[in-house]
C-alpha positions as CSV (number, residue, x, y, z in Angstrom):
1,M,52.7,26.6,-7.4
2,G,50.3,24.6,-5.3
3,M,46.6,25.4,-5.4
4,N,46.7,26.4,-1.7
5,R,49.6,28.8,-2.3
6,F,47.8,30.2,-5.3
7,V,44.7,30.9,-3.2
8,E,46.8,32.5,-0.5
9,K,48.5,34.8,-3.0
10,L,45.1,35.8,-4.4
11,N,43.7,36.5,-0.9
12,L,46.8,38.5,0.2
13,S,46.7,40.5,-3.0
14,R,43.1,41.5,-2.4
15,I,44.0,42.6,1.2
16,E,47.0,44.6,-0.1
17,G,45.1,46.1,-3.0
18,S,47.3,44.5,-5.6
19,Y,44.9,42.0,-7.0
20,I,44.8,43.4,-10.6
21,K,48.6,43.7,-10.5
22,L,48.8,40.0,-9.6
23,L,46.4,39.0,-12.3
24,N,48.4,41.0,-14.9
25,H,51.6,39.3,-13.7
26,I,50.1,35.8,-14.0
27,E,48.7,36.7,-17.5
28,K,52.2,37.5,-18.8
29,Q,53.9,34.4,-17.6
30,P,54.7,32.0,-20.5
31,L,53.7,29.0,-18.3
32,I,52.0,28.6,-15.0
33,I,51.6,25.3,-13.2
34,I,48.8,24.9,-10.6
35,D,49.5,21.7,-8.6
36,D,47.0,19.8,-6.4
37,F,43.9,21.2,-7.9
38,G,40.8,19.8,-6.1
39,L,42.2,19.2,-2.6
40,T,40.2,21.8,-0.7
41,P,36.8,23.3,-1.5
42,L,36.7,26.4,-3.7
43,K,35.3,29.6,-2.4
44,D,33.4,32.0,-4.8
45,Q,36.3,34.4,-5.0
46,V,38.7,31.7,-6.0
47,R,36.3,30.3,-8.7
48,I,36.0,33.8,-10.2
49,A,39.8,34.3,-10.0
50,M,40.4,31.0,-11.7
51,L,38.0,31.9,-14.5
52,Q,39.8,35.3,-14.9
53,V,43.2,33.8,-15.0
54,L,42.2,31.2,-17.5
55,E,40.3,33.7,-19.6
56,D,43.3,36.1,-19.7
57,R,45.7,33.2,-20.7
58,Y,43.3,31.4,-23.2
59,G,45.0,31.0,-26.5
60,K,48.0,33.0,-25.5
61,R,49.9,31.2,-22.8
62,S,50.3,27.7,-21.4
63,T,48.7,26.5,-18.2
64,I,49.3,23.1,-16.6
65,I,46.9,21.9,-13.9
66,T,47.7,18.8,-11.9
67,S,45.2,17.0,-9.8
68,Q,44.5,13.7,-8.1
69,L,40.9,14.4,-8.8
70,P,39.7,12.8,-12.1
71,V,38.9,15.5,-14.7
72,N,35.4,14.1,-15.1
73,R,34.8,15.3,-11.4
74,W,36.2,18.8,-11.8
75,H,32.8,20.3,-12.8
76,Q,31.3,18.9,-9.6
77,Y,34.2,20.0,-7.6
78,I,33.9,23.6,-8.8
79,N,30.4,23.4,-7.5
80,E,28.8,26.4,-9.2
81,P,27.3,25.3,-12.6
82,T,27.7,28.6,-14.5
83,L,31.3,29.2,-13.4
84,A,32.1,25.5,-13.8
85,D,30.9,25.5,-17.4
86,A,33.0,28.6,-18.1
87,I,36.2,27.3,-16.4
88,M,35.9,23.9,-18.0
89,D,35.3,25.5,-21.4
90,R,38.6,27.5,-21.1
91,L,40.5,24.4,-19.8
92,S,39.2,22.0,-22.4
93,G,39.3,24.3,-25.5
94,S,42.8,23.3,-26.6
95,A,43.8,21.0,-23.7
96,H,45.9,17.9,-23.6
97,C,44.8,15.5,-20.8
98,F,47.2,12.9,-19.4
99,E,46.1,10.4,-16.9
100,I,49.0,8.8,-15.1
101,K,48.5,5.5,-13.3
102,G,50.8,3.5,-11.1
103,E,52.4,3.8,-7.7
104,L,53.1,7.1,-6.1
105,L,56.6,8.4,-6.7
106,R,56.8,9.7,-3.1
107,K,56.0,6.3,-1.8
108,K,59.0,4.9,-3.8
109,T,61.3,7.6,-2.4
110,I,60.3,6.9,1.1
111,E,60.8,3.1,0.7
112,K,64.3,3.7,-0.7
113,N,65.3,5.7,2.4
């Protein structure tokens, strides 16, 4: 799911009183993919939720995060040193990082049409 959708689900679950249920559901998924990380500023609640999700899954389940923001700028993007350290620690503990370069695939699709 996209980062924006992830944030919307977190916010809605807080309003509905199902936040812990959502976190438990996310924890049990064999793989989650968070797309477009780094597009919009993170609020405190989202930073804390990200840390919780990553902590729950660390060493147990797979998580893929895609971003157009270079990994070396993620700490700055998270913008809260203590939480950024904790989040990056969970992300980098056993991570595989792939940097893809080249033309955008969407651009090629548009040109073909």
